[in-house]
C-alpha positions as CSV (number, residue, x, y, z in Angstrom):
1,M,179.7,121.3,235.1
2,R,175.9,122.3,234.1
3,I,175.1,124.6,231.7
4,L,171.4,126.2,230.6
5,I,171.1,127.1,227.0
6,V,168.2,130.1,226.7
7,E,167.7,130.3,223.0
8,D,164.4,130.5,221.2
9,E,166.2,129.1,217.9
10,E,165.8,125.6,218.6
11,A,167.9,124.0,215.4
12,L,170.5,126.6,217.3
13,A,169.9,125.7,220.7
14,E,170.1,121.8,220.1
15,A,173.4,122.0,218.3
16,V,175.0,124.4,220.8
17,A,173.7,121.5,223.5
18,R,175.1,118.5,221.8
19,G,178.3,120.4,221.1
20,L,178.8,121.1,224.7
21,R,177.9,117.7,225.2
22,R,180.4,116.2,223.5
23,E,182.8,118.4,225.5
24,G,181.5,116.7,228.6
25,M,179.0,119.2,229.8
26,A,175.6,118.7,231.1
27,V,173.1,120.5,229.2
28,D,169.7,121.9,229.3
29,V,167.4,124.0,226.9
30,A,164.8,126.3,227.4
31,L,162.7,128.2,224.2
32,D,161.8,131.2,225.5
33,G,162.9,133.6,228.9
34,D,159.9,131.7,231.0
35,E,160.9,128.4,231.3
36,G,164.7,129.9,231.4
37,H,163.6,131.5,234.0
38,E,162.1,128.4,235.5
39,K,165.1,126.4,235.5
40,A,167.4,128.6,236.5
41,T,165.0,129.2,239.8
42,I,165.2,125.3,240.2
43,T,168.6,124.0,239.4
44,R,171.7,125.4,240.2
45,Y,173.7,126.3,236.9
46,D,177.6,126.8,236.6
47,V,176.7,129.0,233.4
48,V,173.9,130.2,231.5
49,V,174.3,130.8,228.1
50,L,171.7,133.1,227.1
51,D,170.2,134.8,224.2
52,R,169.2,138.6,224.5
53,D,166.1,138.4,222.6
54,L,163.9,135.8,224.0
55,P,159.9,135.7,223.6
56,G,158.5,135.5,227.3
57,M,160.9,137.3,229.5
58,H,163.3,139.3,227.7
59,G,166.7,138.0,228.4
60,D,167.8,141.3,229.7
61,Q,165.3,140.7,232.6
62,L,166.4,137.2,233.0
63,C,170.0,137.9,233.1
64,R,168.9,140.9,236.0
65,E,167.0,137.9,237.7
66,I,169.9,135.7,237.5
67,V,172.3,138.5,239.2
68,A,169.8,139.5,241.4
69,S,169.0,135.9,243.1
70,G,172.8,135.9,244.4
71,A,173.5,132.7,243.0
72,L,177.0,131.7,241.3
73,T,175.7,131.1,238.1
74,R,177.8,133.1,235.2
75,V,175.8,134.5,232.5
76,L,177.2,134.2,228.9
77,M,174.9,136.6,227.0
78,L,174.6,135.9,223.2
79,T,173.5,138.8,220.6
80,A,172.8,139.2,216.9
81,S,174.3,142.6,217.3
82,D,178.6,143.3,218.0
83,A,178.2,147.3,218.1
84,V,180.0,148.2,221.4
85,A,177.3,149.7,223.0
86,D,174.9,146.7,222.6
87,R,178.3,144.8,224.2
88,V,178.2,147.6,226.9
89,E,175.1,147.5,228.1
90,G,174.7,143.7,228.2
91,L,177.7,144.0,230.4
92,S,176.0,146.5,232.3
93,L,173.0,144.2,233.1
94,G,175.2,142.0,235.0
95,A,176.1,139.4,232.4
96,D,179.5,138.2,232.7
97,D,180.8,137.5,229.4
98,Y,178.9,138.3,225.7
99,L,179.9,136.9,222.5
100,A,178.0,138.2,218.8
101,K,176.2,135.6,216.5
102,P,177.4,134.1,214.4
103,F,180.3,132.9,216.8
104,A,182.8,130.2,216.6
105,F,182.0,127.4,218.8
106,P,185.5,126.7,219.9
107,E,185.3,130.1,221.6
108,L,182.1,129.6,222.9
109,V,183.5,126.7,224.5
110,A,186.3,128.2,225.9
111,R,184.3,130.9,227.4
112,V,181.9,128.7,229.0
113,R,185.1,127.1,230.5
114,A,186.7,129.6,231.5
115,L,183.0,131.6,233.1
116,A,181.9,128.0,234.7
117,R,185.5,128.2,236.7
118,R,184.7,131.4,238.3
119,A,181.6,129.6,239.1
120,T,182.4,127.1,241.7
121,P,185.4,128.0,244.2
122,V,189.0,128.5,242.7
123,T,190.3,125.0,241.5
124,P,193.6,124.7,240.1
125,P,193.9,123.9,236.3
126,V,195.2,120.4,236.9
127,L,193.2,118.6,239.5
128,V,195.4,116.1,241.3
129,A,194.9,113.7,244.4
130,G,197.8,111.2,245.0
131,D,198.7,109.8,241.8
132,V,195.4,110.5,239.8
133,E,195.6,113.7,237.7
134,L,192.4,115.2,235.6
135,D,193.2,117.9,233.2
136,P,189.5,119.4,232.5
137,A,190.9,121.7,229.7
138,R,192.5,118.6,228.0
139,R,189.8,116.1,228.7
140,T,192.6,113.7,230.1
141,V,193.0,111.3,233.3
142,S,196.1,110.0,234.1
143,R,197.5,107.5,237.1
144,A,200.8,107.1,237.7
145,G,201.7,108.4,234.8
146,K,199.5,106.0,232.6
147,P,196.4,107.3,230.5
148,V,193.1,106.2,231.9
149,E,190.3,106.1,229.5
150,L,186.8,107.3,230.8
151,T,183.4,108.1,229.6
152,R,181.9,111.4,229.7
153,K,180.3,110.5,232.7
154,E,182.8,109.1,234.5
155,F,185.2,111.9,233.7
156,G,182.7,114.4,235.2
157,V,182.4,112.5,238.4
158,L,186.0,111.8,238.9
159,E,185.9,115.8,238.1
160,V,183.4,116.8,240.9
161,L,185.3,114.5,243.7
162,L,188.2,116.0,243.0
163,A,187.4,119.2,243.0
164,A,185.7,118.6,246.4
165,R,189.0,118.1,247.6
166,G,188.3,115.3,250.3
167,S,184.6,116.5,251.3
168,V,181.8,114.2,250.4
169,V,179.3,114.6,247.7
170,S,175.8,113.4,247.5
171,S,174.6,110.9,245.2
172,E,172.1,113.9,244.2
173,E,174.6,116.6,244.0
174,L,176.7,114.2,241.5
175,L,173.2,113.6,239.3
176,E,172.8,117.2,239.4
177,R,176.6,118.4,238.5
178,V,177.2,115.7,235.9
179,W,173.6,114.4,233.9
180,D,171.0,116.9,233.1
181,E,167.3,117.3,233.3
182,N,166.5,114.2,231.4
183,A,168.2,111.6,233.7
184,D,166.0,109.8,236.3
185,P,166.7,110.5,239.8
186,F,165.2,107.3,240.9
187,T,167.8,105.0,239.1
188,T,171.1,103.5,240.2
189,T,172.9,106.0,237.7
190,V,175.1,107.5,240.0
191,R,176.3,104.4,241.7
192,V,177.0,102.3,238.7
193,T,179.0,105.0,237.2
194,V,181.0,105.3,240.2
195,M,181.6,101.3,240.5
196,T,182.5,101.6,237.2
197,L,185.1,104.5,237.5
198,R,186.7,102.9,240.5
199,K,187.6,99.6,238.3
200,K,189.3,102.0,235.6
201,L,191.0,104.1,238.3
202,G,192.4,100.7,239.8
203,E,194.0,99.6,243.1
204,P,194.8,101.3,245.5
205,G,191.1,102.3,246.0
206,V,190.7,106.0,245.1
207,I,186.8,106.9,245.8
208,D,185.3,106.3,249.3
209,T,181.8,105.7,250.0
210,V,180.8,107.4,252.8
211,V,177.4,105.7,253.8
212,G,174.4,107.9,253.9
213,S,175.7,110.8,252.7
214,G,177.8,109.9,249.7
215,Y,181.4,109.7,247.9
216,R,185.0,111.6,248.7
217,V,188.2,110.8,247.3
218,S,190.2,109.1,249.9
219,P,192.5,111.3,252.0
220,T,195.1,109.0,251.5
221,V,195.0,108.0,247.9
222,G,198.3,106.8,246.5
223,E,199.5,105.9,250.0
224,R,197.4,102.7,250.6
225,G,196.4,99.8,249.7
226,G,193.1,98.3,248.2
227,S,191.1,97.8,251.5
228,A,188.3,100.0,252.9
229,G,188.4,102.8,255.2
230,Q,187.1,102.8,258.7
231,S,184.4,104.8,260.6
232,G,181.7,104.0,258.2
233,V,183.4,104.5,255.0
234,G,184.5,101.8,252.6
235,G,185.4,100.9,248.8
236,Q,182.0,99.4,248.1
237,D,178.8,101.2,247.2
238,S,176.8,99.5,249.6
239,G,175.7,102.8,251.8
240,A,175.4,105.7,249.1
241,G,172.5,107.1,247.0
């Protein structure tokens, strides 16, 4: 999932970003409202963690802009006040959730994950394709009941592909959904990650390359041998991204 933190306290913003990245999320940071607005306009985020009292564009106005855009992005508003009136006002602006400072980091993670599920088409709590199971909350993957150890990026790619339910996901979308703004769009990062992910998942192959379009979880995963599919779909990385 892709997260934007808009927080003018740089030390807090970076600490939250590091913590969320350890949870496998792709995180960008903006230190004022204007920068946050620019990033939220350019990139589709699942969740914006938004400080209310910001320099530049105020957090209230940024919240209104995000809601008015019609995007599926969810807003978690942070504030130094936990008064009922402040919570009501924040939610009335269109924020989806509200968290007072100081907060417990595990609670922030749980709230961000809950909001992210609402920012995308409804998916089951555990993603399954054939004998492959991925549990986003527990950060676990198994194949035929045996655990598969993945890096954060490999886990993120597999999560996006499984959530697509057989639809093709482009390299560009994977880069946007799994990596943050520091990723170089002209590298072979996605391709290399998919290659290592395939090796770890083993045979029969789980991920198909749709030449010129991207990747998808094979519609026959768990039912075929290791051979590539037909009609421009194959198990090699020669065509996508």
